[in-house]
C-alpha positions in Angstrom: 62.4 50.4 53.5 60.2 53.3 52.7 57.0 54.6 54.2 53.6 54.2 52.5 50.1 55.3 53.4 47.0 53.2 53.0 45.2 56.0 51.2 47.8 56.2 48.4 47.4 54.7 44.9 50.6 52.7 45.4 49.0 51.0 48.4 46.0 50.1 46.3 48.3 48.7 43.7 50.1 46.6 46.2 46.9 45.2 47.6 45.9 44.3 44.0 49.3 42.9 43.1 48.0 39.5 42.1 46.2 40.8 39.1 49.3 42.3 37.5 50.3 40.2 34.4 53.0 40.8 31.9 51.8 40.4 28.3 55.3 39.4 27.1 55.5 36.5 29.5 51.9 35.5 28.9 52.5 35.3 25.1 55.8 33.5 25.4 54.3 30.9 27.7 51.3 30.4 25.5 53.6 29.5 22.6 55.5 27.0 24.8 52.3 25.4 26.2 50.7 25.1 22.7 53.9 23.7 21.3 54.3 21.0 24.0 50.6 20.2 23.6 51.0 19.7 19.9 54.5 18.1 19.6 55.0 16.4 23.0 58.5 15.1 23.7 60.0 16.8 20.7 59.0 20.3 21.9 59.9 19.5 25.5 63.4 18.4 24.5 63.8 21.4 22.3 63.0 23.8 25.1 65.3 21.9 27.4 68.1 22.6 25.0 67.1 26.2 24.6 66.5 27.2 28.2 68.5 24.7 30.3 71.4 24.4 27.8 71.1 20.6 28.2 70.8 18.2 25.3 68.8 15.1 26.3 67.0 12.3 24.5 63.5 11.2 25.4 64.8 8.2 27.4 67.0 10.5 29.5 64.2 12.6 30.8 63.4 10.2 33.5 65.9 10.0 36.3 66.9 6.4 36.9 66.3 4.5 40.1 70.1 4.2 40.4 70.6 7.9 40.3 67.8 8.4 42.9 69.2 5.8 45.3 72.8 7.0 44.7 72.0 10.5 45.7 72.7 9.8 49.4 76.4 9.2 48.6 76.6 13.0 48.0 75.0 13.9 51.3 76.4 14.5 54.8 74.9 11.6 56.9 74.0 14.1 59.6 72.0 16.1 57.1 70.1 13.0 56.0 69.0 12.5 59.7 68.0 16.2 59.9 65.9 15.8 56.7 64.1 12.8 58.3 63.2 15.0 61.4 61.8 17.7 59.2 59.8 15.2 57.1 58.5 13.5 60.2 57.2 16.9 61.5 55.2 17.3 58.3 53.9 13.8 58.5 52.8 14.4 62.1 51.0 17.6 61.2 49.0 15.9 58.4 48.2 12.8 60.4 44.8 14.1 61.5 41.8 11.9 60.6 40.5 12.1 57.1 37.3 14.1 56.3 34.1 12.3 57.3 31.6 12.0 54.4 28.1 13.4 55.0 25.1 11.0 55.0 21.6 12.2 55.3 18.5 10.0 55.3 14.8 11.1 55.5 11.7 9.0 56.0 10.5 9.1 52.4 13.3 7.2 50.9 15.9 10.0 50.1 19.5 9.2 50.8 22.1 11.9 50.2 25.7 11.2 50.8 29.2 11.9 49.5 32.4 10.0 49.2 36.0 11.1 49.0 38.7 9.7 46.7 42.4 10.6 46.4 43.6 12.0 43.1 45.1 9.3 40.9 48.2 11.2 39.7 49.8 14.4 41.0 52.7 16.3 39.4 55.1 18.2 41.8 57.2 21.0 40.4 60.4 21.8 42.2 62.4 24.8 41.0 66.1 24.5 40.3 68.2 27.5 39.2 70.4 29.3 41.7 68.9 27.3 44.6 67.2 23.9 44.8 64.2 24.1 47.0 64.7 20.8 48.9 62.1 21.7 51.5 59.4 22.1 48.9 59.7 18.4 48.0 58.5 17.2 51.4 56.1 20.2 51.9 54.2 19.1 48.7 54.7 15.3 48.6 53.8 14.5 52.2 50.3 16.0 52.1 49.7 14.2 48.8 50.9 10.9 50.3 48.8 11.4 53.4 45.7 12.0 51.2 46.4 8.6 49.4 47.5 9.9 46.0 48.4 6.8 44.1 51.2 8.1 41.8 53.4 11.1 42.4 55.5 12.5 39.6 58.3 15.1 40.3 59.7 17.5 37.8 62.8 19.6 38.4 65.2 21.3 35.9 68.5 19.6 35.1 71.8 21.2 36.0 74.3 22.2 33.3 75.7 18.8 33.2 72.3 17.2 32.9 72.2 15.9 36.4 69.6 16.6 39.1 70.5 18.1 42.5 71.2 15.1 44.8 69.5 16.8 47.7 66.2 16.8 45.8 66.7 13.2 44.7 67.5 12.1 48.3 64.2 13.6 49.6 62.3 12.1 46.7 63.9 8.7 47.6 63.0 9.1 51.3 59.4 9.9 50.3 59.2 7.1 47.7 58.2 9.4 44.9 57.2 7.3 42.0 59.0 9.1 39.1 61.4 12.0 38.8 61.9 13.8 35.5 64.6 16.3 34.6 62.6 19.1 33.0 61.8 22.6 34.1 60.0 25.8 33.2 56.7 26.3 31.4 57.5 23.3 29.2 57.5 20.9 32.2 54.1 22.2 33.4 52.7 21.7 29.9 54.1 18.2 29.7 52.5 17.2 32.9 49.2 18.9 32.1 48.8 17.3 28.7 51.1 14.3 28.8 53.6 13.2 26.2 54.9 9.9 25.0 57.4 9.9 27.9 55.7 12.1 30.5 52.4 10.9 32.1 49.5 13.2 32.2 48.6 14.2 35.8 45.4 15.3 37.5 46.9 18.2 39.5 50.1 20.2 39.5 51.5 21.7 42.7 54.7 23.5 43.6 56.2 27.0 43.1 58.2 28.5 40.3 59.2 31.6 38.5 56.9 33.9 36.5 56.9 31.6 33.5 56.0 28.5 35.6 53.2 30.5 37.3 51.8 31.7 34.0 52.0 28.1 32.6 50.0 26.9 35.6 47.4 29.6 34.9 47.1 28.6 31.3 46.8 24.8 31.9 44.2 25.2 34.7 41.1 23.5 33.5 43.0 20.8 31.7 44.3 19.9 35.1 43.9 21.4 38.6 46.7 23.5 40.1 47.4 24.6 43.7 47.9 28.3 43.4 49.3 30.8 40.9 52.3 31.7 43.0 54.0 35.0 42.9 57.1 36.3 44.7 57.4 35.4 48.3 56.3 38.0 50.8 56.2 38.8 54.5 54.3 41.3 56.6 55.2 41.9 60.3 52.8 43.5 62.8 55.0 44.7 65.6 54.9 47.5 68.2 57.3 48.9 70.9 57.5 45.5 72.7 59.1 43.8 69.7 62.9 43.2 69.5 63.9 45.4 66.6 66.7 43.1 65.4 64.3 40.2 65.2 62.0 42.3 63.0 64.9 43.4 60.8 66.2 39.9 60.4 62.8 38.5 59.4 62.1 41.3 56.9 65.6 40.7 55.3 65.2 36.9 55.4 62.1 36.8 53.2 63.4 39.6 51.0 66.2 37.1 50.1 63.9 35.4 47.6 64.0 36.7 44.1 61.4 39.5 44.0 60.6 39.0 47.6 58.4 41.6 49.3 58.6 42.8 52.9 56.1 44.9 54.8 56.3 46.4 58.3 53.0 47.4 59.9 53.6 49.3 63.2 52.4 52.1 65.5 56.0 52.5 66.8 58.0 55.3 65.2 61.2 54.0 66.9 60.8 50.6 65.3 59.9 52.1 62.0 63.1 54.2 62.0 65.3 51.2 62.8 63.8 49.2 59.9 64.0 52.1 57.4 67.7 52.3 58.1 68.5 48.6 58.1 66.1 47.1 55.5 67.0 48.4 52.0 63.7 47.3 50.4 60.1 46.9 51.3 57.4 49.1 52.8 56.7 50.6 56.2 53.0 51.3 57.0 52.5 53.5 60.1 49.2 52.8 62.0 47.6 54.5 65.0 47.2 51.3 67.0 47.1 47.5 66.7 43.4 47.5 65.8 44.3 49.5 62.7 47.3 47.2 62.0 44.8 44.2 61.8 42.8 46.1 59.2 45.9 46.9 57.1 47.1 43.3 57.3 43.7 42.0 56.1 43.8 44.4 53.2 47.3 43.2 52.3 46.5 39.5 52.7 50.2 38.5 52.9 51.6 35.0 52.3 53.4 35.1 55.7 52.3 37.3 58.6 54.4 37.6 61.8 52.8 39.1 64.9 55.3 40.4 67.4 53.3 42.0 70.2 52.5 41.1 73.8 49.4 39.1 73.0 49.8 37.8 69.5 47.0 35.2 69.7 44.5 37.9 70.4 45.4 39.7 67.2 45.6 36.5 65.2 41.9 35.8 65.9 41.1 38.9 64.0 43.2 38.1 61.0 41.0 36.8 58.1 43.4 36.9 55.2 46.9 35.4 55.5 48.6 32.3 54.2 50.2 31.5 57.6 50.5 33.4 60.8 53.6 33.2 63.0 53.1 34.2 66.7 55.6 35.8 69.1 59.3 36.6 69.0 60.6 33.0 68.5 58.4 31.9 65.6 60.2 33.3 62.5 58.9 32.4 59.0 62.1 30.2 58.7 60.6 27.5 60.9 57.5 27.4 58.8 59.6 27.2 55.6 61.6 24.2 56.8 60.6 22.2 59.9 57.4 23.2 61.7 55.0 20.9 59.8 52.3 22.8 57.9 53.1 23.0 54.2 55.0 26.2 53.2 53.2 26.2 49.8 51.0 29.2 50.6 48.9 31.8 48.6 50.7 34.9 47.5 49.9 38.2 45.9 46.9 38.9 48.0 45.2 35.6 47.1 45.1 34.6 50.8 41.7 36.4 50.8 40.3 33.4 49.0 42.9 30.6 49.0 44.5 28.5 51.7 47.9 26.8 52.2 48.4 23.3 50.7 46.9 20.5 52.6 45.4 17.0 52.4 42.1 18.3 51.1 43.8 19.6 48.0 44.5 16.1 46.9 41.0 14.6 47.5 38.0 14.9 45.2 34.5 14.8 46.6 31.6 12.9 44.9 28.0 13.4 45.8 25.7 10.4 45.9 21.9 10.9 45.4 19.3 8.1 45.9 15.5 8.6 45.7 12.7 6.0 45.9 9.6 6.4 43.7 7.6 7.8 46.7 10.3 10.4 47.3 10.3 11.4 43.6 6.5 11.6 43.5 6.5 14.0 46.4 8.6 16.5 44.4 6.8 16.2 41.1 5.3 19.7 41.1 8.5 21.7 41.9 10.4 19.7 39.4 7.9 20.4 36.7 7.7 24.1 37.5 11.5 24.7 37.7 12.1 22.8 34.4 9.4 24.9 32.7 10.8 28.2 34.0 14.3 27.2 32.7 12.9 26.2 29.4 14.1 22.6 29.7 10.9 20.5 29.4 12.7 17.2 28.7 14.3 17.5 32.2 10.8 17.0 33.6 10.0 14.3 31.0 12.7 12.2 32.7 10.8 12.5 35.9 7.3 11.9 34.3 8.5 8.7 32.6 9.1 7.2 36.1 5.8 8.3 37.6 3.4 7.5 34.8 
């Protein structure tokens, strides 16, 4: 871990890390996305052979119900029970009442209201590769289920023998995911965004992935909605002399375990900084004068995960305005948020926590406005309607009003 100052160009680059895009990846992904859009299953299967080294036919893309239900045979029964505990925690967190629609009525016959409807179809992407992110299945599917999404489609890359990790299938079974497909990478994102003969088109895609998956989500946004354009996982720790140094070191190392993971220590304690510099091989240490300055630095960074290890962590947390999730006190490591606490661990990365929030029920619900006027109410607004339409150079807009009032 090396020191960095907040007035350096490198710090400015780190704070703007989300805007960095690699042209090589962007162009490669565009080719894949366009190809899947044009050729559907044929392109999807071709890229599966090329990148996953697995030869499949179109009928083999969908994981059979027998494979899903049979996944439990490969699991330790104790682990299945532990999974249910973690899943129940997520269900409990998202069991709050649904949003209440607004309804406004005035005395002249104007009724303004809104209604909420769950999305019809959602695609969940679960990375494979060196580690299968089992926890991401329930951290994405449960909020969608609680929102009332009617059909959930899960995509995850096949293993070398063409199978899918049984842990992922077991969780999908527990959550009654509607369909599971063995497909990964940018090609899976494109297939769900546009639909193919075999893969249904979805309304929204959620879930993390590598740089190619993230870029694919960026490119299909607009054809479908997406959660966030996720970058590498990251942690920032605000800690002072009251913190246990080994807790801080363990947490910085833990999040750095992810591929490309980033770790930041923000501290006024020289002793703590020295310990972390020696024991944490990567990441950055930002020395601050006091905890007030630490809050400013953390808000500039807008980290995915922020741990606060000081005597009164809640006092500092109230001043944090840009973080994906905040972990308070010495016994709240990011690990509990990743696996069992309840709130979804799908969080904004790369500084996007300044504008985006963690995945929740609201992300799977669309809002529709309802507007109702009587003739009397419309008459009352005749003049401003005529004036605004004239200013904008759209006279036929007002003609639609005049036809009703003549």
